[in-house]
C-alpha positions in Angstrom: 0.0 0.0 0.0 2.6 2.5 -1.1 0.9 5.8 -1.9 2.8 9.0 -2.5 1.8 12.7 -2.4 3.8 15.0 -4.8 5.4 17.4 -2.3 6.6 20.3 -4.5 3.8 22.7 -3.6 0.2 22.7 -2.3 -1.9 20.8 0.3 0.6 18.0 0.9 -0.1 17.7 4.6 -3.9 17.6 4.1 -3.6 14.8 1.5 -1.3 12.8 3.7 -3.8 13.2 6.6 -6.6 12.1 4.4 -4.6 9.0 3.5 -3.9 8.4 7.1 -7.6 8.6 7.9 -8.1 6.0 5.2 -5.7 3.7 7.0 -2.8 4.3 4.5 0.6 5.7 5.4 1.4 8.0 2.6 4.9 9.4 1.8 6.0 12.7 0.3 7.5 12.6 -3.2 10.2 15.2 -4.0 12.7 13.2 -6.1 12.7 10.5 -8.7 13.9 8.0 -6.0 10.8 8.7 -4.0 8.7 7.1 -6.8 10.2 3.6 -6.2 7.5 1.0 -5.4 4.5 3.4 -5.5 1.1 1.9 -6.2 -0.4 5.4 -6.6 0.4 9.1 -6.4 -1.7 12.2 -5.5 -0.9 15.5 -7.1 -2.2 18.3 -4.9 -3.4 21.8 -5.8 -1.0 24.7 -6.2 0.1 26.9 -9.2 0.2 24.7 -12.2 2.9 26.6 -14.1 5.2 26.5 -11.1 4.6 22.8 -10.3 5.2 21.9 -14.0 8.5 23.7 -13.9 9.4 22.1 -10.6 8.7 18.7 -12.0 11.2 19.4 -14.8 13.8 20.9 -12.5 13.6 18.0 -10.0 13.9 15.5 -12.7 10.5 14.0 -11.8 8.5 14.7 -15.0 9.8 11.9 -17.3 10.1 9.1 -14.7 6.7 10.0 -13.2 5.1 9.8 -16.6 6.9 6.5 -17.4 5.8 5.0 -14.1 2.2 6.0 -14.6 2.2 4.5 -18.1 3.6 1.3 -16.5 0.7 1.0 -14.2 0.9 3.6 -11.3 -2.4 5.2 -10.5 -2.6 9.0 -10.2 -5.2 11.3 -8.5 -4.9 14.9 -9.4 -6.7 17.7 -7.6 -7.0 21.2 -9.1 -3.4 21.7 -10.4 -3.2 17.9 -10.6 -6.1 17.9 -13.0 -4.3 20.5 -15.2 -1.0 18.5 -15.2 -2.8 15.3 -16.1 -4.5 16.8 -19.2 -3.2 16.3 -22.7 -4.4 19.8 -23.6 -4.5 23.1 -21.7 -6.4 26.0 -23.3 -4.0 28.9 -24.0 -1.0 27.2 -22.4 0.1 24.6 -24.9 3.8 25.0 -23.9 3.2 24.4 -20.2 5.0 21.3 -18.8 2.5 18.6 -18.0 2.2 14.8 -17.7 -0.4 14.7 -20.5 -1.8 11.3 -19.5 -5.6 12.0 -19.7 -7.4 12.6 -23.0 -9.0 15.8 -21.8 -8.7 19.5 -22.5 -8.8 21.8 -19.4 -9.4 25.6 -18.9 -7.3 27.1 -16.1 -9.0 29.5 -13.6 -12.4 28.8 -15.1 -14.3 29.7 -12.0 -12.6 33.1 -11.5 -10.0 34.6 -9.1 -9.1 33.6 -5.5 -11.8 35.9 -4.1 -14.4 34.0 -6.1 -13.6 30.7 -4.5 -16.6 28.9 -3.1 -17.9 25.7 -1.6 -20.9 23.7 -2.8 -22.7 20.3 -2.3 -21.6 18.3 -5.3 -23.6 15.1 -6.2 -21.2 12.3 -7.3 -23.3 9.2 -8.3 -20.3 6.9 -7.9 -20.0 7.9 -4.3 -23.7 7.7 -3.4 -25.5 10.0 -1.0 -25.1 12.5 0.5 -23.4 14.9 -2.0 -19.7 15.7 -1.4 -18.8 19.1 0.0 -16.5 20.4 -2.7 -14.1 23.4 -2.3 -13.3 25.3 -5.5 -10.3 27.6 -5.3 -9.2 29.2 -8.6 -10.5 26.0 -10.1 -10.1 24.7 -13.6 -12.8 22.9 -15.6 -12.7 20.2 -18.2 -14.0 21.5 -21.5 -13.4 18.3 -23.6 -13.2 14.6 -22.9 -12.0 12.0 -25.3 -13.1 8.4 -25.7 -12.5 6.3 -22.6 -12.9 9.3 -20.2 -15.7 8.9 -17.7 -17.4 12.0 -16.4 -18.1 11.4 -12.7 -19.4 14.8 -11.7 -20.4 18.2 -13.2 -21.3 21.5 -11.5 -24.1 22.9 -13.7 -22.8 22.3 -17.2 -19.1 22.3 -16.1 -17.2 19.1 -15.9 -15.3 18.9 -12.6 -14.5 15.2 -11.9 -13.3 12.7 -14.5 -11.7 9.3 -14.6 -9.7 7.5 -17.3 -8.6 4.0 -16.2 -6.2 4.4 -13.3 -6.3 8.2 -13.5 -8.7 10.3 -11.5 -8.9 14.1 -11.7 -10.9 16.7 -9.7 -11.2 20.4 -10.2 -11.8 20.9 -6.5 -10.1 20.1 -3.2 -11.5 17.0 -1.4 -8.5 17.1 1.1 -10.0 20.3 2.7 -13.0 18.5 4.1 -13.2 15.5 6.5 -15.2 13.5 3.9 -12.9 10.7 2.8 -15.1 9.1 0.1 -13.2 10.4 -2.9 -9.8 9.4 -1.5 -11.3 5.9 -0.8 -12.6 5.8 -4.3 -9.2 6.5 -5.7 -7.5 3.9 -3.4 -10.1 1.2 -4.1 -11.1 1.8 -7.8 -7.8 3.1 -9.2 -5.2 1.5 -7.0 -7.1 -1.7 -6.3 -6.5 -1.4 -2.5 -8.8 -2.7 0.2 -9.6 0.3 2.4 -11.3 0.1 5.8 -13.4 2.8 7.3 -11.5 4.7 10.0 -12.5 7.7 12.0 -11.2 11.0 10.6 -8.8 13.0 12.8 -8.8 16.8 12.9 -8.1 18.7 9.7 -7.2 21.9 11.6 -3.8 23.4 10.9 
């Protein structure tokens, strides 16, 4: 049960805590050596241009892509969604993994001050709806064959899956609801995950 969290920027601690509350001991990933033996990897939110450049500078971009293509599952949130996309509107030169057949639009929901929370129905997770936190969030504007749309907010696609890759426009790590992390661990990584009591998410 080796699950990593990319630790170059963003909500690393929060994702590690969510994994811990799922009964999984996650590990930060900062170098190519940290990828060894991973079943899955979470890419947190942050600033996608910066994280893309840091992936290149750290030497992680190519080995991470190769390991994913060899079978490692990836869960991208916000920036992670952008980096997983094959196409990014208006930023075609931006470094990215390009593993999912989707096109994304950066900052589709507005600036930082326009961030919001909402109850998001996700049929794959059942009831009740998931509390979703959108912070300078992207959206998916095109999906290719083989990409499953798991959730939309209005007419905007905000949660997609393609095989072992799962990508969300929002931040599930900022709430105590573990269902989306469990979904990734069970459905994408193939791990048996028990129900544990969440600990505090306070900083």
